[in-house]
N, C-alpha and C positions, 0 to 999 in steps of 0.2 A: 727382588727375589721371587715375587709372585709371577712376574713376566717370564723369568727363566723356567719356572715350573710349568707354566702354560706352554712355553716353547717346547719343552721336553715331551710333554704329553702329545702335543700336536704332531711333532716329528715321529713319535712312536706309533701313533695312530695311522699317519700317512704311510709309514713303512709297512705296517700290518696290512693295510688295504692294498698296497702295491703287491705284496706277497700273495694275497688272496687272488688278486687279478691275474698274476702270472701263473699261479698254481692251479686255479680252478676256473675262473671266469673266462679267461682267454680261450680255453678249450671249448667251453660252452658256446662262446661266440662263433668260433669256427664251425662247430656242429650246427648251430642255428643257420648260418649262411649256406652251408652245404645242403641242409635240409630244404631251405627256402628255394635254392637253385633247382633242386629236384622237383619241387612243386611246379615251378615255372616251366620245366622241361616236359611236363605232361601235356601233350598236345590234344588229348581227348577230354580233358577236364574243362568244365565251365569256368567262367571268370570267378563266380562265387566259390566254387570248389577250390580253385587255386588260392583265393584269399583265405579261406578257412584252413587250408593246408599250411599256408605261411603263418597264420596266427598260432596254429599248434606248434610249429617250429619255434616260435618266439616265446612260448609260454614258460619253458624251463628257465630261460635267461631272465625273464621278467620276475619269476619267483625268486631266483638267486639275488637279483638286485633288491627285491623287497626284503629278503632276509638280512642282507648286509645293511641296508638303510635302516631297518627297524632296530637292529642290534646297536648300530652307531648312535641312533637317536636315544635309545635307552641309556647307553653309556654316557652320552652328553648330558642327559637329564640328571643322572646320578652325580656327575661332576658339578653341575650347576647347583644342585641342592647342597652339596658339601660347601661350595663357595658361598652360597647364601647364608648357611649356618655360620661361617666365619664372619661374614659381614654383620650378622645379628649380634654375635658375641662382641664384635668391635663397637657397635653402637651402644650396647649395654655397658661396656667398659667406659666409653666416653661419658655416658649419662651418669655413671657412678663416680665420675671425677678423675678418671685416668688421664694421664698426660697424653697429648696428641701423638707425640713421637713414640712413646711406649706402646700406645694402642696400635699405631701404624705398623710397628715392628711385630706385634702379636698377630695382626691381620695377615701380614706377609708370611709369617711362619705358618699360620693356620692354612692359608691357601697353598703354600708349598707342600704342606703335609697332605692336603687333598690330592694334589698332583701326584705325589709319590705313591699314595695309596692306590690311585687309579692306574698308575703305571703298572703296579703289581697285578692288577686285574686283567691286563691286556693278553697275556699268554692264554689264559683260560677262555677269554672271549674269542681269540683267534681260533683256538681248538674247537670251540662250539660252532663257530661259523663254518669252519672246514668240514666238520661232520655233517652239518645241515646241507651244505652244498654237495657233498659227496652223496648224500641220500637222494638228492634230486637227480643225480646222474645215473642212478640205478634203474 
């Protein structure tokens, strides 16, 4: 049961990231490459000026990637903390004399509930990342 919840969360996160990539990141990548190409076409610029120009072109995409990575790390941390809480509860139940099969079932149900709870957070997370990425493009 816990594995199924983990699979659902992983699939939903991957789908969200793919949507962000298609809707926001891909356009930023294209703009970055076009901008970089223009830097290289400047025949009067020095090598250092061309390099600085290219770095400026890459900055928005690097910021976008940092936003997505940071939000996903925060999401993963929250999910991990929830799972650790479930494991602590299971350990406490075992130490209190709970049957192993019963405790295992409680652990699986708790971890599945964590997954379901975090699945409900994904739409707001996606919206937040889209807004942050849109602000970069302005």
